[in-house]
Phi, psi and omega in degrees: 000339181275348185081013181292142175275139176246130182245112177271144178241149180288327186213154176300334181297335179274356183302305184304317179297315181297320179291321178297318179299318180293317181297324176295319178294324178298319182294321181286345179276356178054047174088000180278343179231148177221131177267129175254117181286164179306138179071010185051041185284071173228164183306317181297321178295330180279349182298326179298321180284329172301316180294326178296321178296320177294324177297318176296319180297320177298323178293319176297314180301321181279354180080011182281336173225153179288159175305135180254143179254336183223141173232131182247125180222151170286149180236118179243291180267347180091353186293315181296311183299315180295318179296319177296317180302311179293322180291320178293323177297315179298316180299315180297315179299327181270357180072028180258106176078329183225166181102170183039067177096344176242096183292156175300147182298155174271132181262123177254112183259122182258119186297130165246350173236149186281167168294145010271352182303320185254029179294144181307314183296328178290322181292316180294321177300317178291322177297322177297314179298322180291319179295320179295321176300316176301311180299321179294340177258016172100001177277177180293149179270105180243019182282078179232105185299322182295316179292313180300314181299326182286344181261016185228132168234131179246127183237134176255011186295338183251009185291327183067219183282354178136185186304129175082355179268119180294151174246163178301317180296317180296320178295320177297319178295318178301316179296316180297316178295327181287339185266321186218159166208185185302324184272356181076011184259005182101139182280179180292148176287136180233146181261167185278344182273315186250299193279326179292000000 
């Protein structure tokens, strides 16, 4: 209904070239066109995940959950991971839940999309942009690539044949979660692409 053009690609390998071509076209349109990358993986799109990290930090600060040292998330477009990195860093800088003896959590991103989309440098770059956006709006300045990068591990060990393809380990996790949980009522439902 908006008249947006959708550009399909035959393979993920053509993605960087296609995005570069669109961004050049956007610049020549003088603001009349905007390209939205997959997952809205831009600093503004990552602010929601930054807010989620701050929400976790507030729960730690209030003593409702124990301090966490590690967070494991699936990584597809990089938006969630980058927002969490920037958000945990902002919480630590503000002394909310983390900081002064309690370091910000280390984020472990498990690939559901292949490299180069989920490359470490891309995640850190998006986290930097998100941190700069926060600082420009009056938040703490946590845009330090070395610090953000040191709190991130990206793993491709569970990717399997690629996006959306289940793995034996993921299927086993899905089965285990569907059978039990602490209360014996069955665990949360997990899908084979992201959560398993």
